[in-house]
C-alpha positions as CSV (number, residue, x, y, z in Angstrom):
1,M,0.7,-57.1,-32.0
2,P,3.3,-59.5,-33.5
3,R,6.5,-60.2,-31.6
4,R,9.8,-59.0,-33.2
5,V,12.2,-61.6,-34.5
6,A,15.9,-60.9,-35.0
7,V,19.1,-62.7,-36.0
8,G,22.4,-62.0,-34.2
9,I,25.7,-63.5,-33.0
10,V,26.3,-64.9,-29.5
11,T,29.0,-62.8,-27.8
12,G,28.6,-64.1,-24.2
13,D,27.7,-67.5,-22.8
14,K,29.2,-67.4,-19.3
15,T,25.9,-67.4,-17.4
16,A,23.5,-70.3,-17.1
17,K,20.5,-70.1,-19.4
18,T,21.4,-66.5,-20.5
19,R,23.2,-65.5,-23.7
20,R,24.4,-62.0,-24.8
21,V,23.5,-61.5,-28.5
22,E,24.7,-58.7,-30.7
23,I,22.7,-57.5,-33.6
24,A,24.9,-55.6,-36.1
25,R,23.4,-52.9,-38.3
26,L,24.6,-50.2,-40.7
27,V,23.3,-46.6,-40.2
28,R,24.0,-43.5,-42.4
29,H,25.0,-40.4,-40.5
30,P,22.3,-37.8,-41.0
31,R,24.5,-34.9,-41.9
32,Y,27.7,-36.4,-43.4
33,G,26.3,-39.5,-45.0
34,K,29.0,-41.8,-43.8
35,T,27.9,-45.3,-43.1
36,L,28.5,-46.3,-39.5
37,R,28.5,-49.7,-37.9
38,Q,26.3,-49.9,-34.8
39,R,25.2,-52.8,-32.7
40,T,22.3,-53.7,-30.4
41,V,23.0,-55.9,-27.4
42,C,20.1,-58.2,-26.3
43,Y,20.1,-60.7,-23.4
44,V,18.4,-63.9,-24.4
45,H,16.9,-66.7,-22.4
46,D,18.3,-70.1,-23.6
47,E,16.5,-72.7,-21.6
48,N,18.5,-75.8,-22.7
49,N,21.9,-74.0,-23.1
50,E,21.9,-74.9,-26.8
51,S,23.9,-71.9,-28.1
52,H,27.6,-71.1,-27.5
53,L,30.0,-68.3,-28.2
54,G,30.1,-67.3,-31.9
55,D,26.9,-69.1,-32.9
56,T,24.4,-67.3,-35.1
57,V,20.9,-67.4,-33.5
58,E,17.4,-66.4,-34.1
59,I,15.7,-64.6,-31.2
60,Q,12.1,-63.5,-30.5
61,E,10.8,-60.7,-28.2
62,S,9.1,-62.0,-25.0
63,R,7.8,-61.0,-21.7
64,P,10.5,-59.7,-19.2
65,M,12.2,-62.6,-17.5
66,S,14.6,-60.5,-15.4
67,R,15.8,-56.9,-15.2
68,T,17.7,-57.2,-18.5
69,K,16.3,-60.3,-20.3
70,R,13.5,-59.5,-22.8
71,W,14.2,-62.0,-25.5
72,R,14.1,-65.8,-25.9
73,L,16.0,-68.2,-28.2
74,V,14.0,-69.6,-31.1
75,R,16.7,-71.6,-32.9
76,V,20.4,-71.8,-33.6
77,V,20.8,-70.8,-37.3
78,A,24.5,-71.7,-37.6
79,K,27.1,-73.2,-35.2
80,S,30.4,-71.4,-34.6
81,R,33.5,-72.5,-36.5
82,L,35.8,-71.0,-33.8
83,V,38.6,-73.2,-32.3
84,D,39.5,-73.0,-28.6
85,V,43.3,-72.9,-28.6
86,S,43.7,-73.5,-24.9
87,Q,41.5,-76.7,-25.2
88,L,43.7,-77.9,-28.1
89,R,47.0,-77.4,-26.1
90,G,45.6,-79.1,-23.1
91,A,44.5,-82.1,-25.1
92,A,47.9,-82.3,-26.9
93,R,49.7,-82.4,-23.5
94,G,47.4,-85.1,-22.2
95,R,45.8,-83.1,-19.4
96,P,42.8,-84.7,-17.8
97,G,39.5,-82.9,-18.5
98,A,40.8,-81.4,-21.7
99,E,38.9,-83.6,-24.1
100,L,38.3,-82.1,-27.5
101,Q,34.7,-81.1,-28.4
102,G,33.0,-79.6,-31.4
103,P,35.1,-78.1,-34.2
104,A,38.3,-78.4,-32.1
105,A,38.1,-82.2,-32.3
106,E,38.6,-82.0,-36.1
107,V,41.9,-80.1,-36.0
108,P,45.0,-82.3,-35.9
109,S,47.5,-81.7,-33.0
110,A,50.7,-79.9,-33.9
111,E,53.5,-82.2,-32.7
């Protein structure tokens, strides 16, 4: 039997090697016909910590790796364009350890 493949958005990256991915879908109500937004939450094994918050990722069903993890990361489809505001402010004030990374490095500081 082939393994299921899905595309979703990373909504949690706080734990090491684990990501929380939401897969959004639209469902019609059986009686009233209204289209409802629903989501499926999957916990994904990310061996190399490649994905981060807001990234669009492709995941594949796998053997159970823990009580909740049943998926593994195949690839990062698109990187997030989110800007971390606290990181920007820390770099503008010259705080140590607040170096800009990723898309936040491209935004000029507001001085």
